[in-house]
N, C-alpha and C positions, 0 to 999 in steps of 0.2 A: 523453434518458432519459424514459420515459413514467411516468405515475402508476399504470399498470396493475399489479395484484398478480401475483406470480409464484408458482410452485409451491414453490420452495425457494431458499435462498441460493445454491445451486450454479447457478441459472439466470442469475446476474449474471456480469460479468467477460468477459474475452476468451478464457478457456479454463482448463482444469485444468493446473496447473503440472507440468512434467516435471523441474524442477530440484531437487525434494525427494526424498530417499531414505528418508523416515520412514514411508512407507506411508499417510500421511494426505493427503486431498485439500486442496490449496491452490488458491485462485482468483487468477489473474493478471489484473491491470489493467495500465494503461500503465506505472506506476512502482512499484507495490507488489504483493506477494502477500499474500493474506488467508486465514487458516485459520478456517472457520466452526465447526470442532469445538473448537478451543482458545479461541475468542473467547467471552467471557461478556456481550458487549454493554454494557460499562460506560460507553462514550462518552468515555473519557479521550482517545483518539486524535482524536475529533471536536472536543473542547474545546481540545486543545493545538495543533491545526493552525493556523498563522498565516494561511493563505490561505483557510480554510474549504473546503478541497478534499474532506475526508472527511465523509460523512453516513451516518447510520443510517436505512435505509429498508427496510421489509418484512423485518425481522429480518436484514439484511445490511449490512455496512460497504461503502460504495461510494466509489470514487475519481472525483471530477469533475475538471474542467479546472483549470488554474493551479497544479498541484503544483510546488513549487520544490525538491523532493528534499532538504529540510532534515534528514529522518530523525527528527524529533521523535516521530512516531507510533510508529516502531519502538522508539526508546529508552524511551518512557514506557509502552508496553503491558505491563501486569502479567502477561499470559497468553502472551507471546511469539507472538501471533497475527498480527502484521504484520511483513513483511520488505521491505526495499527490493530491487528487482530490480537485480542487479549490472550488467546490460547497459544499463539506463536510466541508472544513475549514470555509467557510462563514457561513454555518448553525451552526457550533459549536460556532463560535464567536458571532452569533446573539443570541444564547441561553444564553450566558454569564455564563455558569456553569464551566468555567475553574478555577482551584485552584489559590489562591492568589500567585502572583509571576510567574505563568505559563504564557508563551506567546504562542500565536498562530501565525503562520507565515502569518501575514496579508499582507505582500508584495506580496504573491502569489495569493491573492484573485483577484486582478485586472489584473493579467497576462493573 
């Protein structure tokens, strides 16, 4: 990730999500979808992330490496602006490399 400024938050991510039917643009990263319209940039997700995976840069929440798919960002977001990507959760669960006692939100896999 470079420190160059971008035109808008929509210039980040791997693409616009096609899994949302709400008519609002969501930005897909590797493990999360982020909604720049719903997000008020409160930094709760950045502060709650145990691995420091999320950062606020250039008015956008970015997912960096080391996400453990704990789901805390999704659970604590007051604006419902972050969602875990179900296929990422399923892939993580299939690998079986979660730490002992760590749970992956398997209820979301079938949603």
